[in-house]
C-alpha positions in Angstrom: -1.5 -7.5 -43.4 1.2 -5.3 -41.9 -0.5 -2.2 -43.1 -3.8 -3.3 -41.5 -2.1 -3.9 -38.1 -0.4 -0.6 -38.3 -3.7 1.2 -38.9 -5.4 -0.7 -36.0 -2.5 0.0 -33.6 -2.4 3.7 -34.5 -6.2 4.3 -34.4 -7.4 6.9 -32.0 -9.6 4.3 -30.1 -6.6 2.1 -29.3 -4.4 5.0 -28.3 -7.2 6.4 -26.1 -7.8 3.1 -24.3 -4.1 2.6 -23.8 -3.7 6.1 -22.2 -6.7 5.4 -19.9 -5.3 2.1 -18.8 -1.9 3.6 -18.0 -3.5 6.4 -16.0 -5.6 3.9 -14.1 -2.7 1.6 -13.2 -0.6 4.7 -12.2 -3.4 5.8 -9.8 -3.8 2.3 -8.4 -0.1 1.9 -7.6 0.0 5.4 -6.1 -2.9 4.7 -3.8 -1.4 1.3 -2.9 1.9 3.0 -1.9 0.1 5.5 0.3 -1.7 2.8 2.3 1.0 0.1 2.2 4.5 1.7 2.6 7.4 -0.2 1.4 9.3 -2.4 3.8 12.9 -2.8 2.9 15.4 -5.1 4.5 17.9 -2.2 4.7 17.4 0.4 7.4 19.2 3.5 8.3 18.3 3.0 11.9 21.1 1.6 14.0 18.9 -0.7 16.1 18.5 -4.3 15.0 15.0 -5.5 14.3 14.6 -7.4 17.6 15.5 -4.3 19.6 13.0 -2.3 17.6 10.2 -4.8 18.3 11.1 -4.7 22.0 11.1 -1.0 22.1 7.7 -0.8 20.3 6.2 -3.4 22.7 7.5 -1.4 25.7 5.7 1.7 24.4 2.3 -0.1 24.3 0.0 0.7 27.2 -0.7 -2.0 29.7 -4.0 -3.9 29.1 -6.7 -3.3 31.5 -10.1 -4.8 32.2 -12.0 -1.8 30.8 -11.9 -1.4 27.1 -12.4 2.4 27.1 -15.6 2.0 25.0 -18.0 2.4 27.9 -19.0 -1.2 27.7 -18.8 -3.1 30.9 -18.3 -6.9 30.9 -20.3 -9.1 33.3 -18.1 -11.4 35.3 
């Protein structure tokens, strides 16, 4: 029985499928990291998180009635 399992595990089909699956998961995790960067609790920035949020909110433009899409709303 052990010899049979050894032949199955070392067959070229099993090795080929294993390599394909490993390459697939490597690509998926790489793309996931590109589109969803890691968020760690530790930051090298000296500002606390609340100050960062306030600074980011201050940089946002003021909202206006026009939406810059060329679409006018009827009032």
